C-alpha positions in Angstrom: -1.3 23.8 10.2 -0.8 21.9 13.4 0.3 18.4 12.4 0.9 15.5 14.7 3.5 12.9 13.3 2.2 9.8 14.6 4.5 6.8 14.8 4.8 3.6 16.9 6.3 3.9 20.3 9.9 2.6 20.1 11.2 0.7 23.3 14.8 1.3 24.6 17.1 -1.3 23.0 14.8 -1.8 19.9 16.4 -3.4 16.9 17.3 -1.1 13.9 14.4 -1.8 11.9 12.2 -0.4 14.6 14.4 2.6 15.4 14.3 3.7 11.9 10.8 5.1 12.4 12.4 7.8 14.7 14.6 9.0 11.9 11.7 9.2 9.6 9.6 11.2 12.2 12.6 13.5 12.7 13.0 14.1 9.0 9.3 14.7 8.4 9.2 17.2 11.3 12.0 19.2 9.7 10.3 19.0 6.4 7.1 20.2 7.7 8.7 23.0 9.7 10.3 24.2 6.7 7.1 24.8 5.2 5.6 26.7 7.8 3.6 24.0 9.8 3.8 23.2 13.4 4.9 19.5 13.6 4.9 17.4 16.8 6.2 13.9 16.7 3.6 11.6 18.7 4.4 8.0 19.8 1.5 5.6 19.7 1.1 2.5 21.9 -1.6 -0.2 21.9 -3.7 2.1 24.3 -6.0 3.4 21.6 -8.4 5.0 24.3 -5.3 7.1 25.6 -4.5 8.1 22.0 -8.1 9.0 21.3 -8.0 11.3 24.3 -4.6 12.9 23.2 -5.8 13.5 19.7 -9.1 15.2 20.9 -7.1 17.2 23.4 -4.4 18.3 20.8 -7.2 18.8 18.0 -4.6 18.8 15.0 -5.4 19.9 11.7 -3.9 16.8 10.2 -2.0 13.8 11.2 1.2 12.5 9.5 0.8 8.6 9.7 4.1 6.7 9.9 2.8 4.2 12.3 4.2 0.5 11.2 3.2 -1.6 14.0 1.6 -1.3 17.6 3.2 -3.1 20.6 5.5 -4.8 18.0 2.7 -6.3 15.9 2.7 -5.3 12.3 -0.9 -6.7 11.9 -2.2 -3.8 14.0 -0.8 -1.2 11.3 -4.3 -0.3 10.3 -5.7 0.6 13.7 -4.3 4.1 13.9 -5.7 5.2 10.6 -9.1 3.6 11.4 -9.1 5.5 14.7 -8.3 8.8 12.8 -11.3 8.0 10.5 -13.5 7.4 13.4 -12.5 10.9 14.8 -12.6 12.7 11.4 -9.0 13.7 11.6 -7.4 13.9 8.1 -4.0 12.0 7.7 -1.5 11.5 5.2 -0.9 8.2 3.3 -2.9 5.4 2.4 -6.5 5.1 4.1 -7.2 2.5 6.7 -8.8 -0.1 4.3 -5.7 -0.1 1.8 -3.4 0.0 4.7 -5.0 -3.3 6.1 -5.2 -4.9 2.6 -1.4 -4.2 1.8 -0.2 -5.2 5.3 -1.6 -8.7 4.9 0.6 -10.0 2.0 -1.9 -12.9 1.0 -4.9 -10.7 0.9 -2.9 -8.0 -1.0 -1.7 -10.6 -3.4 -5.2 -12.1 -4.1 -6.6 -8.5 -4.7 -3.9 -7.7 -7.2 -4.4 -11.0 -9.0 -8.2 -10.3 -9.2 -7.2 -7.1 -10.9 -5.2 -8.8 -13.4 -1.8 -8.0 -12.0 1.0 -10.6 -11.9 1.9 -11.9 -8.5 3.6 -15.2 -7.4 1.1 -17.9 -6.5 0.6 -18.7 -2.8 1.3 -22.4 -2.3 0.8 -22.8 1.5 -0.2 -20.9 4.5 0.0 -21.3 8.3 -1.7 -21.4 10.6 -5.1 -20.4 9.0 -6.3 -20.9 5.7 -6.4 -17.7 3.7 -7.3 -17.0 0.1 -5.0 -18.8 -2.2 -3.4 -17.2 -5.3 -3.5 -20.1 -7.7 -0.7 -20.7 -10.3 -1.7 -20.7 -14.1 0.8 -23.6 -14.7 2.2 -26.6 -12.7 5.4 -25.6 -10.9 8.3 -27.9 -11.8 10.0 -30.1 -9.0 13.2 -27.9 -9.1 11.2 -24.9 -8.0 12.6 -22.8 -5.1 10.2 -21.6 -2.5 10.4 -18.7 -0.1 8.5 -18.5 3.3 7.5 -15.1 4.3 5.6 -13.5 7.1 2.0 -12.6 6.2 1.9 -9.5 8.4 5.3 -8.3 9.3 7.4 -6.0 7.0 11.2 -4.6 6.8 11.9 -8.2 5.8 11.5 -9.6 9.3 12.8 -13.3 9.6 13.6 -13.2 5.7 16.9 -14.6 4.7 18.4 -17.6 2.9 17.2 -19.8 5.8 13.7 -19.1 4.6 14.3 -20.6 1.1 13.1 -24.2 0.5 14.0 -26.1 -2.7 12.1 -29.2 -4.0 8.7 -30.1 -3.0 6.3 -27.2 -2.0 6.6 -26.7 1.9 3.7 -27.8 3.9 2.1 -26.7 7.2 4.8 -28.4 9.3 7.7 -26.7 7.5 5.9 -23.3 7.8 5.1 -24.0 11.5 8.9 -24.6 12.1 9.7 -21.0 10.8 6.8 -19.1 12.2 8.3 -17.9 15.4 11.2 -16.1 13.4 8.5 -14.6 11.1 6.3 -13.2 13.6 3.6 -15.9 13.5 1.4 -16.4 10.5 3.4 -17.2 7.3 3.1 -18.4 3.8 5.2 -19.9 1.0 5.5 -18.8 -2.6 7.8 -19.5 -5.6 11.1 -17.8 -5.2 11.3 -15.7 -8.4 15.0 -15.9 -9.6 15.9 -12.9 -11.4 16.3 -9.2 -11.1 14.8 -7.1 -8.4 13.3 -3.6 -8.8 11.8 -1.0 -6.5 9.3 1.6 -8.0 8.5 4.5 -5.8 5.3 6.5 -6.6 4.5 10.0 -5.4 1.2 11.9 -5.6 1.3 15.1 -7.7 3.1 16.0 -10.7 2.0 16.2 -14.2 0.7 12.5 -14.3 -0.2 11.7 -10.6 0.8 9.4 -9.2 4.3 10.1 -10.6 6.6 7.1 -10.9 9.9 8.2 -9.6 13.1 6.8 -11.2 13.1 3.0 -10.8 15.7 1.3 -8.7 17.4 -2.1 -9.2 19.1 -4.1 -6.5 22.7 -5.0 -7.7 23.7 -8.4 -6.8 27.0 -8.3 -8.9 29.0 -9.0 -5.9 27.3 -12.1 -4.7 29.3 -15.3 -5.1 28.0 -18.0 -7.5 25.3 -20.0 -5.7 24.3 -17.4 -3.3 20.6 -16.7 -3.8 19.8 -13.0 -4.9 17.7 -12.1 -1.9 17.1 -8.8 -0.1 16.5 -10.1 3.3 16.8 -8.7 6.9 20.5 -8.6 7.1 20.7 -6.8 3.6 18.5 -4.0 5.1 19.5 -3.8 8.7 22.6 -5.5 9.7 25.4 -3.1 8.9 28.0 -5.8 9.9 26.7 -8.3 7.3 28.0 -9.1 3.7 24.4 -8.5 2.4 24.3 -5.0 3.8 27.4 -4.0 2.1 26.7 -5.7 -1.4 23.2 -5.0 -2.3 23.5 -1.3 -3.6 20.8 0.2 -5.5 21.3 1.6 -9.2 19.4 4.0 -11.2 21.2 3.9 -14.4 20.0 1.4 -17.1 20.9 0.6 -20.7 18.6 1.6 -23.4 17.5 -2.2 -23.8 15.7 -1.9 -20.4 13.4 0.9 -21.5 10.5 -1.4 -22.6 10.8 -3.4 -19.2 11.1 -0.2 -17.1 7.9 1.3 -18.8 6.0 -1.9 -18.2 7.0 -1.9 -14.5 6.0 1.8 -14.2 2.6 1.2 -15.7 1.9 -2.1 -13.4 2.9 0.0 -10.3 0.3 2.8 -11.4 -2.3 0.2 -11.9 -1.7 -1.2 -8.4 -1.7 2.2 -6.9 -5.4 2.8 -8.3 -6.7 -0.6 -7.8 -5.7 -0.6 -4.1 -6.8 3.1 -3.6 -3.4 4.4 -2.5 -2.7 7.9 -1.5 0.4 10.3 -1.0 3.2 8.0 -1.6 3.9 4.1 -2.1 6.5 1.6 -3.2 5.9 -1.5 -5.4 8.7 -4.2 -5.3 9.1 -6.4 -8.4 11.1 -9.5 -9.4 11.7 -10.0 -13.0 12.3 -13.6 -14.1 14.6 -14.8 -16.9 11.9 -14.5 -19.5 11.5 -10.7 -18.5 8.2 -11.6 -17.0 7.5 -8.9 -14.0 6.1 -10.2 -10.6 4.8 -7.9 -8.0 6.3 -9.0 -4.6 4.6 -6.4 -2.4 3.0 -3.0 -2.4 4.3 -1.0 0.6 1.6 1.7 1.3 3.9 3.5 3.8 7.3 2.9 2.7 10.4 4.1 4.7 11.1 7.8 4.0 14.2 8.3 6.3 16.9 10.4 4.5 18.9 7.3 3.4 16.0 5.1 2.3 15.3 4.2 -1.5 12.2 6.3 -1.7 14.1 9.6 -0.9 17.0 8.4 -3.2 14.6 8.1 -6.0 13.1 11.5 -5.3 16.5 13.1 -5.2 17.3 11.5 -8.6 14.6 13.7 -10.3 15.8 16.7 -8.6 13.1 16.7 -5.7 14.0 17.9 -2.3 12.7 16.2 0.9 10.5 19.3 1.6 9.0 19.0 -1.8 8.3 15.3 -1.4 6.6 16.2 2.1 4.6 19.0 0.5 3.3 16.7 -2.3 2.3 13.9 0.2 0.6 16.5 2.4 -1.2 18.0 -0.8 -2.7 14.5 -1.4 -4.4 14.5 2.1 -8.3 15.2 2.0 -8.4 17.9 4.6 -12.1 17.9 5.1 -14.2 14.8 6.0 
């Protein structure tokens, strides 16, 4: 098949979180070619009319969609799959509707809660009022809150500076942090405890297959330092956080029940959101061993050093096999 690997155009001098998509495109192209397909990386800009003309001229059998933003705006992530739908071109990964729903963290949380899945409550939004996720119980005065971007991913603007202790942050506090978070933002309680990433892959005996769960190891953090995986931990290779938040896949027998529950919740999120191909669900587990879904990533990073690929390798899958299973979950006729 002729497959165009659609990714956002990356400007010269872009930060590492933006450049990472180029590594993904290169790895996917290599994987597709090893399976006998013609693979062409294809940068996308905000000029959708031009992209439409290019797609019609190239007439691919399928598109591999790893577009994470357009023009630096994460809120435009669903535009490319929506265009592909309009043109009747099959594509990998989540459909446009699921991509939009998961890209807006507040809407995604509200949807998950409506489906009976555990998510932290939304206590404030800025600048527009969006559906709130209410708390089942009053939050104590000592609650720590975290302020997050509504639309931007890759932990943009997320670090210790976005934590607020005491009273729930109001619109003024959110507005002061908005620029660093890409605009619209919201606050939710910071769940102190363990952090897990569960990767899901279509295919296998029980699709979607839950790949081996990974936990972030905060053991090297000094006392009092919040256990937070922020931007520095993911992208700043000169930071303390980058070098001291390793993932681990080995767990004691006592964690078996918890890991089984996380896997069930991740599968439910996949099905309720209508995901496809691959995804990742991020959890925090509090001191009472209650799991909370922080985010569902409908197109997680699949660069060779990413957590998704590490989880796949953990159960013996090669990168080419991952690519093959994602491609096989793509409806090739519409």
